[in-house]
TORNUMAR-865946 format. One line per 5 residues: their letters; for each residue x, y, z of C-alpha. Coordinates in Angstrom, 3 decimals, decimal comma, m for minus. Layout:
<nodes>
A> X/Y/Z | ...
</nodes>
This chain:
<nodes>
MKAIV> 0,000/0,000/0,000 | 1,160/3,490/m0,871 | m0,916/6,672/m0,639 | m0,484/10,439/m0,408 | m3,027/12,446/1,608
ERADF> m3,427/15,935/3,015 | m2,372/15,964/6,672 | m5,409/17,975/7,929 | m7,887/15,640/6,188 | m6,057/12,600/7,526
TDAIS> m5,959/13,986/11,073 | m9,707/14,756/11,059 | m10,529/11,293/9,728 | m8,476/9,524/12,399 | m9,946/11,752/15,130
SVTAV> m13,501/10,928/14,007 | m12,872/7,206/13,832 | m11,082/7,103/17,192 | m14,265/8,339/18,897 | m16,017/5,086/17,921
LPVRS> m13,357/2,815/19,410 | m13,958/1,276/22,843 | m12,330/3,096/25,758 | m11,462/m0,243/27,323 | m11,594/m3,631/25,675
TQPIL> m10,413/m7,167/26,255 | m9,571/m7,215/22,534 | m6,511/m4,975/21,932 | m7,023/m5,152/18,168 | m10,082/m2,879/18,522
ANVLL> m7,722/m0,024/19,437 | m6,564/m0,029/15,820 | m7,876/1,841/12,805 | m8,061/0,056/9,475 | m6,679/2,078/6,546
SASGN> m7,774/1,083/3,032 | m6,399/2,838/m0,032 | m7,949/2,389/m3,479 | m9,006/4,517/m6,443 | m8,811/8,146/m5,381
NLTAV> m9,553/7,639/m1,689 | m8,116/6,556/1,600 | m10,738/5,181/3,989 | m10,210/4,969/7,751 | m12,414/2,480/9,581
GTDKE> m12,942/1,951/13,288 | m15,283/m0,374/15,161 | m16,201/m1,559/18,635 | m18,308/m4,381/17,109 | m21,500/m2,467/17,998
QSLYV> m20,814/0,604/15,847 | m18,546/1,115/12,848 | m17,471/4,370/11,231 | m15,955/4,735/7,768 | m14,394/8,084/6,824
SIPAE> m13,068/8,593/3,294 | m10,673/11,346/2,232 | m9,136/12,234/m1,162 | m5,830/10,519/m1,870 | m3,306/9,684/m4,547
VPVPG> m3,000/5,908/m4,500 | m0,044/4,551/m6,511 | m0,378/1,187/m4,752 | m3,743/0,099/m3,277 | m3,914/m1,920/m0,086
SFAVP> m5,125/m2,154/3,508 | m3,457/m2,209/6,897 | m4,435/m1,530/10,535 | m2,404/0,558/12,994 | m2,948/1,910/16,539
AKKLG> m5,455/4,757/16,180 | m4,359/6,920/19,116 | m0,681/6,711/18,246 | m1,374/7,575/14,612 | m3,536/10,533/15,635
DILRE> m0,869/11,824/18,022 | 1,774/11,599/15,284 | m0,327/13,448/12,714 | m1,127/16,267/15,143 | 2,601/16,966/15,543
MDNGD> 3,235/17,173/11,785 | 2,931/20,246/9,580 | 0,113/20,992/7,178 | 0,683/19,639/3,702 | 0,948/16,217/2,122
VEIIL> 1,755/13,074/4,077 | 2,892/9,863/2,414 | 2,036/6,484/3,903 | 3,800/3,314/2,778 | 3,254/m0,284/3,915
DENHL> 6,480/m2,231/4,266 | 7,051/m5,513/6,122 | 4,062/m5,209/8,460 | 4,962/m1,636/9,356 | 3,321/1,548/8,150
SIIQG> 5,682/4,400/7,405 | 4,332/7,955/7,759 | 6,582/10,315/5,810 | 6,595/14,104/5,570 | 9,747/15,828/4,320
KRKIR> 12,656/14,620/6,417 | 10,331/13,014/8,959 | 9,674/9,284/8,840 | 7,766/7,361/11,496 | 7,242/3,584/11,377
LPGVP> 4,286/2,007/13,148 | 3,739/m1,739/13,656 | 0,261/m2,931/12,830 | m2,079/m5,734/11,881 | m2,781/m7,186/8,435
ADEFP> m6,239/m6,296/7,124 | m7,368/m9,942/7,052 | m6,809/m10,169/10,831 | m8,909/m7,078/11,579 | m12,438/m7,701/12,938
QTDLL> m15,469/m7,571/10,666 | m16,521/m3,925/10,323 | m19,663/m4,223/8,166 | m22,546/m4,419/10,652 | m25,384/m3,904/8,176
KSPQK> m27,290/m7,164/7,810 | m29,908/m7,827/5,097 | m30,084/m4,173/3,987 | m33,413/m2,774/2,827 | m33,970/m0,054/0,236
PFQIE> m32,381/3,200/1,510 | m34,372/6,387/2,111 | m33,306/10,026/2,240 | m33,575/12,663/4,964 | m32,068/16,097/5,492
PDILL> m29,351/16,173/8,189 | m30,728/19,334/9,807 | m34,101/17,638/10,325 | m32,578/14,489/11,791 | m30,245/16,464/14,068
ELMNL> m33,085/18,686/15,307 | m35,278/15,712/16,202 | m32,401/14,047/18,033 | m31,444/17,231/19,892 | m34,995/17,536/21,219
TAYAI> m35,132/14,000/22,593 | m31,718/12,378/23,148 | m31,192/14,010/26,552 | m33,993/11,846/27,994 | m32,292/8,529/27,144
STEIT> m31,648/6,368/30,199 | m28,016/5,937/31,268 | m28,790/2,836/33,356 | m27,249/m0,106/31,538 | m29,601/m2,493/33,329
RMNLS> m32,622/m0,960/31,539 | m31,681/m1,899/27,999 | m35,070/m1,039/26,484 | m34,710/2,556/27,739 | m31,035/2,998/26,796
GLLWQ> m31,767/4,141/23,272 | m33,705/6,582/21,123 | m36,884/5,243/19,503 | m37,266/6,414/15,903 | m40,737/5,745/14,509
IFPNE> m41,418/6,306/10,825 | m45,003/6,388/9,566 | m46,205/7,093/6,013 | m47,025/10,732/6,864 | m45,173/11,364/10,103
MRMVA> m41,847/10,875/11,831 | m41,448/10,564/15,615 | m38,593/10,321/18,066 | m39,007/9,536/21,740 | m36,747/8,792/24,686
TDGHK> m37,353/8,207/28,374 | m35,443/7,181/31,470 | m38,586/6,420/33,462 | m38,490/9,818/35,210 | m38,633/12,161/32,228
LALVK> m39,786/11,688/28,655 | m39,283/13,689/25,457 | m41,382/13,149/22,325 | m41,299/15,011/19,015 | m43,666/14,464/16,080
KKMET> m43,015/15,906/12,637 | m45,521/15,752/9,787 | m43,773/14,743/6,581 | m44,115/12,337/3,700 | m41,861/9,318/4,105
AFSSP> m40,915/6,429/1,876 | m42,717/3,897/4,061 | m46,198/2,482/3,509 | m46,254/0,801/6,940 | m44,785/1,861/10,305
VELLI> m41,123/1,184/11,095 | m39,562/1,268/14,581 | m35,813/1,630/15,175 | m34,301/1,689/18,682 | m30,863/3,301/18,329
PERAV> m28,367/2,906/21,224 | m27,395/6,051/23,135 | m23,711/5,796/22,174 | m24,629/5,580/18,501 | m26,989/8,557/18,834
TKLMG> m24,236/10,658/20,434 | m21,735/9,773/17,715 | m24,261/10,336/14,932 | m25,213/13,770/16,291 | m21,544/14,748/16,195
ILSKV> m21,284/13,709/12,544 | m24,560/15,408/11,593 | m23,327/18,716/13,003 | m20,559/18,678/10,367 | m22,617/17,919/7,245
HGETI> m25,303/20,618/6,964 | m26,884/20,708/3,526 | m25,960/17,164/2,512 | m28,770/14,649/2,076 | m28,385/11,561/4,252
SVTTG> m29,029/8,093/2,902 | m30,418/5,824/5,629 | m30,488/2,046/5,197 | m32,158/m0,265/7,675 | m31,192/m3,893/8,052
DGSIQ> m31,809/m6,900/10,248 | m31,084/m5,442/13,693 | m28,866/m2,740/12,211 | m28,881/0,683/10,556 | m26,550/2,679/8,311
FEMDS> m26,211/6,417/7,670 | m24,279/7,666/4,624 | m23,470/11,367/4,289 | m20,679/13,337/2,691 | m17,470/11,394/3,445
YRFQS> m18,950/9,437/6,365 | m20,600/6,032/6,588 | m21,814/5,130/10,063 | m23,305/1,796/11,054 | m24,805/0,621/14,317
KLITE> m26,517/m2,396/15,732 | m30,010/m1,676/17,026 | m31,430/m2,521/20,443 | m33,736/m5,507/20,065 | m35,616/m5,101/23,368
KFPDY> m39,111/m3,612/23,120 | m39,451/0,080/23,935 | m42,321/0,718/26,392 | m45,711/1,958/25,195 | m44,956/5,622/25,835
ERVLP> m48,433/6,815/24,834 | m49,872/5,114/27,926 | m47,811/7,323/30,249 | m48,765/10,614/28,590 | m51,154/12,318/31,061
TENDA> m54,505/13,193/29,468 | m56,551/14,495/32,413 | m54,190/17,095/33,891 | m56,345/20,198/34,283 | m54,202/22,423/36,531
IMIAD> m52,551/24,671/33,930 | m49,645/27,046/34,486 | m48,015/29,177/31,761 | m44,700/30,880/32,514 | m41,939/32,761/30,752
TQELT> m39,435/30,040/29,816 | m36,318/32,081/30,503 | m37,601/33,532/33,779 | m38,611/30,102/35,062 | m35,303/28,600/33,966
QAVKL> m33,347/31,254/35,879 | m35,438/30,682/39,004 | m34,902/26,914/38,837 | m31,150/27,394/38,263 | m30,922/29,503/41,426
MSVIS> m32,838/26,937/43,470 | m30,690/24,123/42,044 | m27,633/25,732/43,658 | m29,367/25,679/47,046 | m31,115/22,307/46,797
SAITN> m29,785/19,006/48,109 | m27,076/17,516/45,933 | m28,697/14,119/46,494 | m32,354/14,830/45,656 | m32,103/18,149/43,734
LVKFS> m35,606/18,746/45,090 | m37,300/22,082/44,399 | m40,790/22,778/45,747 | m43,254/24,604/43,469 | m46,144/26,332/45,267
FSKGS> m48,906/27,688/43,052 | m51,435/30,373/43,826 | m53,450/32,632/41,548 | m51,049/34,445/39,228 | m47,954/33,359/41,170
LELFA> m45,408/30,586/41,506 | m43,048/30,382/44,483 | m40,018/28,092/44,298 | m38,371/26,843/47,476 | m35,263/24,715/48,032
SDLDA> m33,110/23,726/50,985 | m30,189/21,516/51,904 | m30,330/20,344/55,517 | m26,760/19,037/55,421 | m25,357/22,351/54,184
GTEGS> m27,777/24,470/56,218 | m28,918/26,455/53,169 | m32,391/27,399/52,025 | m33,945/29,926/49,693 | m36,987/30,906/47,699
SAIGV> m37,860/32,786/44,551 | m41,239/33,947/43,224 | m42,293/34,736/39,649 | m45,533/35,834/38,059 | m47,313/33,161/36,022
DYEGE> m50,637/32,541/34,355 | m52,375/30,223/36,836 | m56,053/30,284/37,864 | m56,420/26,969/39,723 | m56,564/26,039/43,384
PFSIG> m53,391/26,562/45,456 | m51,222/23,466/45,702 | m47,584/22,357/45,895 | m45,529/19,897/43,871 | m41,865/18,871/43,905
FSSKM> m39,478/18,450/40,982 | m35,861/17,474/40,505 | m34,174/20,720/39,457 | m31,692/18,762/37,354 | m34,413/16,994/35,367
LLDVL> m36,513/20,124/35,067 | m33,584/22,126/33,699 | m32,971/19,367/31,129 | m36,551/19,815/29,952 | m36,597/23,629/30,038
RHIPS> m33,357/23,900/28,035 | m35,098/22,167/25,146 | m38,327/24,173/25,157 | m38,276/26,013/21,792 | m40,581/28,897/22,746
EQVRF> m40,654/32,006/24,904 | m43,381/30,540/27,104 | m43,801/27,085/28,616 | m47,005/25,319/29,641 | m47,272/22,970/32,630
AMKDA> m50,327/20,687/32,831 | m50,617/19,060/36,273 | m53,094/16,977/38,259 | m51,639/16,733/41,748 | m48,329/16,211/43,518
TIACL> m48,085/12,530/42,489 | m49,158/12,504/38,822 | m46,733/13,032/35,932 | m46,570/16,630/34,686 | m46,918/17,497/30,995
VTPMP> m44,522/20,264/29,901 | m44,922/21,710/26,398 | m43,934/24,805/24,406 | m46,465/27,634/24,314 | m47,326/27,794/21,482
QPEEY> m46,168/24,669/19,680 | m43,678/25,289/16,822 | m45,052/25,161/13,274 | m42,479/22,581/12,164 | m43,229/19,909/14,758
EYTTV> m45,157/19,025/17,912 | m43,046/18,724/21,048 | m44,116/17,028/24,288 | m42,190/16,357/27,477 | m43,214/14,614/30,688
IMPLR> m41,552/14,842/34,071 | m42,376/12,854/37,187 | m42,739/14,848/40,433 | m40,736/14,135/43,579 | m42,257/13,591/46,990
LNEYN> m42,267/16,609/49,283 | m41,663/14,639/52,499 | m38,688/16,755/53,540 | m40,702/19,971/53,241 | m43,829/21,058/55,028
S> m46,445/21,180/52,300
</nodes>
């Protein structure tokens, strides 16, 4: 193998691929990146056997071939080189990286000993979607994915595709985020894809770099592939069944509060500093036209309150929320006002933008916390 590439392109490709590799693994070979040179491209490939990323860059390829080398070491070497062309040459199971009078030799692994990187099984006909749309839907929901590895069915983002609508939903059992977007799709019957959190995070990073490029999405048997620009990203899907989220959406909450999103966010941020680091509990007390927030930390001996004007006409009552979870929700509200629909201090609260955006319908749910440590 012999190829000539631009150092900046090569560095970016190795950096992108390295992010897919496992942080720790019982298989040292997974710390390598597979380099394949052919035609007018050099492709870097990394995998952890659950996700694979292919990044192609322009190259002069006098001699095609493939070879795997340690990804971190290669990335460190490239970052210390100057901008301009870099030549890579395979010789006796070593890869030479040459620039001017600099020559570095790295030991590696023959391509036929590298693990299988193609995770797409029984691919279906691909469909197209704009990256900005996909990234927006993921941004609105991915924060609610569960981080508990024991709850596999909640540790991913559910992507539902209907003939005339696309949905994404995530929940950790305490908060839920759901977005629905009306649009014509290529599907005549519903499709459900449960994408693992790590794959969602990596994909969002790639999507942020490819605005304006159409994405080709291919589903397979327990797998999915995204092709865009110079990237091809594959992931296995979670096979466990996502819960019936529509059953947990409250439909009879008739205590309505409308507040300024920014003003409420600032009040919750202040109370989060005062609240217990263990529970993050903030007490909301509603009365006509007013909301008072209260927080305390018995261990630290701190307490505080803050009041804001709101649109509320119901009976006075109190409810507790985790400030951390509530701030997660409020940060993603895409409107100047936010609407809370509540029932009592034990029923899930529906939090939505006021009004809903024209492009999509956004719904979040947050479970209240018990107010045992406060006098209610």
